[in-house]
LOGU-351641 format. One record per residue (C-alpha): x, y, z. Coordinates in Angstrom, 1 decimal. Each point is the difference from the previous one (the first is absolute). Layout:
BEGIN
X,Y,Z
...
***
This chain:
BEGIN
0.0,0.0,0.0
2.7,2.5,1.0
2.0,-0.9,-3.2
-2.9,1.3,-2.0
-0.3,3.3,1.9
3.7,0.8,0.3
1.9,-0.1,-3.3
3.5,-1.5,0.1
2.5,2.9,0.0
2.4,0.2,-2.9
3.4,1.5,-0.3
-1.3,3.5,-0.9
-2.4,0.1,3.0
2.7,-1.2,2.4
2.5,2.7,-1.2
-2.8,2.6,0.3
-0.8,-1.2,3.5
3.6,0.2,1.0
0.3,3.5,-1.4
-3.2,1.2,1.7
1.1,-1.5,3.4
3.3,1.9,-0.3
-1.8,3.2,-1.0
-2.5,-0.3,2.9
2.8,-0.4,2.5
1.9,3.0,-1.4
-3.1,2.1,-0.4
-1.5,-0.7,3.4
3.3,0.8,1.7
0.1,3.4,-1.7
3.0,-0.6,-2.2
-1.7,0.7,-3.3
0.9,3.7,0.0
3.6,-0.9,0.9
0.2,-2.3,-3.0
-1.7,2.6,-2.2
2.5,2.7,1.0
3.0,-2.4,-0.5
-1.3,-0.8,-3.5
-0.6,3.6,-0.8
-3.8,0.0,-0.4
-0.5,2.6,2.8
2.3,2.4,1.7
-1.5,0.0,3.5
-2.6,-1.8,2.1
-3.5,1.0,-1.3
-2.2,2.1,2.4
-2.9,-2.5,-0.4
2.1,-2.8,1.5
2.7,-2.5,-0.7
-2.1,-3.0,-1.0
-1.3,-0.9,-3.4
-3.9,-0.2,0.0
-2.8,-0.1,-2.5
-1.1,3.6,-0.7
-3.5,0.8,1.4
-2.5,2.0,-2.0
1.4,2.1,-2.8
3.3,0.4,1.6
3.1,-1.1,-1.9
2.3,-0.1,3.0
0.9,-3.6,0.8
1.9,0.8,3.2
-1.7,-0.3,3.4
0.4,-0.6,3.7
1.2,-3.2,1.6
-3.3,-1.6,0.6
-1.9,-3.0,-1.3
-1.8,0.7,-3.3
-1.6,-1.7,-2.9
3.3,-0.8,-1.7
1.2,-1.8,3.1
-3.2,-2.0,0.2
0.2,-1.0,-3.7
3.6,-1.1,0.3
-0.6,-2.0,3.1
-3.1,-1.7,-1.5
2.0,-1.0,-3.1
2.9,-1.3,2.1
-2.4,-2.1,2.1
-1.7,-1.4,-3.1
3.4,-0.9,-1.4
1.1,-1.7,3.3
-3.3,-2.0,0.1
0.4,-1.0,-3.6
3.6,-1.2,0.5
-1.2,-2.0,3.0
-2.9,-1.6,-1.9
2.2,-0.9,-3.0
3.1,-0.9,2.0
1.9,-3.0,-1.4
-0.2,-3.3,1.8
3.7,-0.6,0.1
2.4,2.3,1.9
2.6,2.1,-1.6
2.7,-1.8,2.0
-0.7,-3.4,-1.7
1.7,-1.9,-2.6
-1.5,-1.4,-3.2
-1.5,-3.0,1.6
-1.8,2.2,2.6
1.9,-1.1,3.1
1.2,3.0,2.0
3.7,0.8,0.2
-0.5,2.3,3.0
-2.2,-1.0,3.0
-0.8,1.8,3.2
1.5,-1.9,2.9
-1.1,2.3,2.8
-2.7,2.7,-0.5
1.0,1.6,3.3
3.5,0.7,-1.2
-1.2,1.3,-3.3
-2.4,2.4,1.8
2.8,1.2,2.3
2.3,0.5,-3.0
-2.6,2.0,-1.9
-0.6,2.1,3.1
3.7,0.6,0.5
0.3,1.0,-3.7
-2.9,2.5,0.3
1.5,1.4,3.2
3.4,0.4,-1.6
-1.5,1.8,-3.0
-2.0,2.4,2.2
3.0,0.7,2.2
2.1,0.7,-3.1
-2.6,2.4,-1.4
-0.3,1.7,3.3
3.7,0.5,0.4
0.2,1.4,-3.5
-2.6,2.6,0.8
-2.7,-1.4,-2.4
-2.7,0.0,2.6
0.8,3.7,0.8
-0.4,0.9,-3.7
-3.3,-1.9,-0.2
-1.3,1.7,3.1
1.0,3.4,-1.2
-1.9,-0.5,-3.3
-3.1,-1.4,1.7
-0.3,2.5,2.8
0.1,3.0,-2.4
1.4,2.2,2.7
2.5,1.5,-2.4
2.9,-0.7,2.3
2.8,-2.4,-1.0
0.1,-3.1,2.2
3.3,-1.7,0.3
1.6,-2.7,2.1
-1.2,-3.3,1.3
-3.1,-0.8,2.0
0.5,-1.1,3.6
-0.3,0.9,3.6
2.0,3.1,0.8
0.0,1.8,3.4
-3.1,-1.9,1.1
-2.1,0.6,-3.1
-0.4,-1.6,-3.4
1.2,2.3,-2.7
2.4,0.3,-3.0
3.5,1.0,0.9
3.0,0.4,-2.3
2.7,-2.5,0.7
3.0,-1.6,-1.8
0.8,-3.6,-0.6
1.9,-1.7,2.8
1.5,-3.4,0.7
-3.0,-1.2,1.9
-2.2,0.7,-3.1
2.1,-2.2,-2.2
0.1,-2.7,2.7
-3.8,0.2,0.3
-0.6,-0.4,-3.7
2.6,-2.7,-0.3
-1.7,-2.0,2.7
-3.5,0.4,-1.5
1.1,-1.1,-3.5
2.2,-2.8,1.3
-2.9,-1.3,2.1
-2.2,0.1,-3.1
2.5,-2.1,-1.9
0.3,-2.4,2.9
-3.8,-0.3,0.4
-0.5,-0.7,-3.7
2.8,-2.6,0.1
-1.7,-1.7,2.9
-3.5,0.2,-1.4
0.5,-1.0,-3.6
1.3,-3.3,-1.3
1.4,-0.5,-3.5
-0.3,-3.4,-1.6
3.6,-0.5,-1.3
-1.0,-3.1,-1.9
-2.1,2.2,-2.2
2.8,2.5,-0.6
2.5,-2.8,-0.8
-2.1,-2.9,-1.5
1.6,-3.3,-0.7
0.7,-0.7,-3.7
-2.4,-2.3,-1.7
2.1,-2.8,-1.5
-2.9,-1.9,-1.4
-0.2,-0.5,-3.8
-2.9,1.3,-2.1
-2.2,-3.1,0.3
0.6,-0.3,3.8
-1.0,3.6,0.4
-3.3,-0.7,-1.9
-0.8,-3.0,2.1
1.0,1.9,3.2
-2.3,2.8,-1.0
-2.9,-2.5,-0.5
0.6,-1.4,3.5
0.2,3.5,1.5
-3.3,0.9,-1.7
-1.7,-3.1,1.5
1.1,0.9,3.5
-0.9,3.7,-0.6
-3.5,-0.8,-1.1
-0.8,-1.6,3.4
0.2,3.5,1.6
-0.4,2.4,-2.9
-1.7,-1.3,-3.1
0.7,3.1,-2.2
3.7,0.0,0.8
0.3,-3.7,-0.5
-1.8,0.2,-3.3
2.3,2.8,-1.1
3.1,-2.1,0.8
-1.5,-3.0,-1.8
-0.7,2.1,-3.1
3.6,1.3,0.0
1.4,-3.6,0.3
-2.4,-1.3,-2.8
1.0,3.0,-2.2
3.7,-0.9,0.4
-0.7,-3.6,-0.8
-1.9,0.9,-3.2
2.9,2.3,-1.1
2.5,-2.7,0.5
-2.1,-2.5,-2.0
-0.4,2.6,-2.7
3.8,0.4,-0.2
0.3,-3.8,-0.4
-2.7,0.1,-2.7
1.9,2.8,-1.8
3.1,-2.2,0.0
-1.9,-2.8,-1.6
-1.4,2.4,-2.6
3.5,1.2,-0.8
1.3,-3.6,-0.4
-3.0,-0.8,-2.3
0.7,3.1,-2.1
3.6,-1.0,-0.3
-0.9,-3.5,-1.2
-2.4,1.5,-2.6
2.8,2.2,-1.3
-1.4,3.2,1.4
3.3,1.3,1.4
-1.2,3.6,0.4
-3.1,-1.1,2.0
2.1,-2.3,2.2
2.6,2.7,0.6
-2.7,2.5,1.1
-1.5,-2.4,2.4
3.4,-0.9,1.4
1.0,3.7,0.3
-3.3,0.7,1.9
1.1,-2.7,2.5
3.7,0.7,0.4
0.4,3.8,-0.6
0.0,2.0,3.3
-2.7,2.3,-1.4
-2.1,-2.9,-1.3
-3.6,-0.3,1.3
0.6,-3.6,1.2
3.6,0.4,1.1
-0.7,-0.1,3.7
-2.3,-3.0,-0.2
2.5,-1.8,-2.3
2.9,0.7,2.4
-2.0,-1.4,2.9
-0.9,-3.1,-2.0
3.6,-0.6,-1.1
1.3,0.3,3.5
-2.6,-2.3,1.3
0.8,-2.6,-2.7
3.7,0.3,0.7
-0.6,-0.8,3.7
-2.4,-2.8,-0.8
1.4,-3.2,1.6
2.5,1.9,2.0
-0.2,-0.6,3.8
1.9,1.4,2.8
2.3,-2.6,1.5
0.4,0.3,3.7
2.8,-1.8,1.8
-1.3,-2.6,2.4
1.6,-0.2,3.4
***
């Protein structure tokens, strides 16, 4: 039902939503006039305000005060619609998964992951505060006209912004926060190294086909669609191999009949690296070469 109501977002809508989200953050914080002055569109902050708004009435002035307006509501509604559409049409398989669908990265401890994310957010906020970013945002939003500088904290018994320089304790604090984030993620996430360094498949072409059929039979017990897909892939490989063998017979028959050109074309299609049946022919040849060969193990 929801898939019919919410259209699946395409690349254009996702790019547009990203741009609108960035624009909304900048515009709501009162930095639109700063960007306009840096670009050269305006020379000073407009008297009407420092935020881009939809002109009301017959007015052509699109600058206004820092308050919620129709433009903000429209952007937020579009972003909410896009988020719901992304959730409704989300893929079943995670992005941290290999081709077969098994995840490479798994969460070992949700508690450690939460603590790590909290530490990262705290580190980012602390860095922004020490750089004076919060003071700049507060100065734009307050509209007092006074320049606010420094970091926010408790000074002389009250919470306020006070100018201060970076010290050794600041670097130690940030180093501890970001180091704890790395440690928490290391403790909370587990990487399947077997997926990153898979063992080589030493089976020949025919053995891989029969192995794929057995895997499909086992897979169908839990997931019918996935098992049917694997069975179809194995059957397709078998048909291609038999088709390569049939092409070899056709080439031999053409040669017996004196059709050298036809036989050469068939043989080239099998043996040339760009031939359509080259991969299937190579698999068939390797399988036939290994036919009757068994691994001899020394008996103790």
